[in-house]
C-alpha positions, 0 to 999 in steps of 0.5 A, a space after each residue: 580065334 584060336 584059344 591054344 598056342 598051338 593053334 595060334 601057331 598053326 594059323 602062323 605057320 599055315 599064313 605063311 606057308 599060304 603066302 609061299 605057295 601062293 608067291 610061287 604058283 604066280 611066279 609058275 603061271 608069269 613064266 607060262 604066260 611067257 612061255 605062249 607069248 614067244 614065237 622062236 622055237 629055241 628060246 621057247 625051249 629053254 624056257 621050258 625047261 625052266 618052267 617043267 623044273 618050278 612044276 616038277 618042284 610045286 608038284 613035289 612040295 605038294 603046292 599043286 597036284 602031280 597031274 596037273 603038273 603032268 597036264 601043263 607040262 605036256 600042252 606046253 611041250 605040244 605048244 612048243 613042238 608046235 612053234 616054227 
């Protein structure tokens, strides 16, 4: 357990950020699963734009690495382009 007040505060901040980051990543993963389950190209394109914005936001805030976001966006774009 931390002894100093600043260390206690840092633990509280880390816990709060951990919960927020975890929920944001979970929300994006759920959207990606929804996108991959779609068969309609128009509907998938709309959801793709939403997911890409979320991935960019997570990468900008440092929740995920920018290259990971880029790789996921690329794979999802290929998936949507392959739909009929």
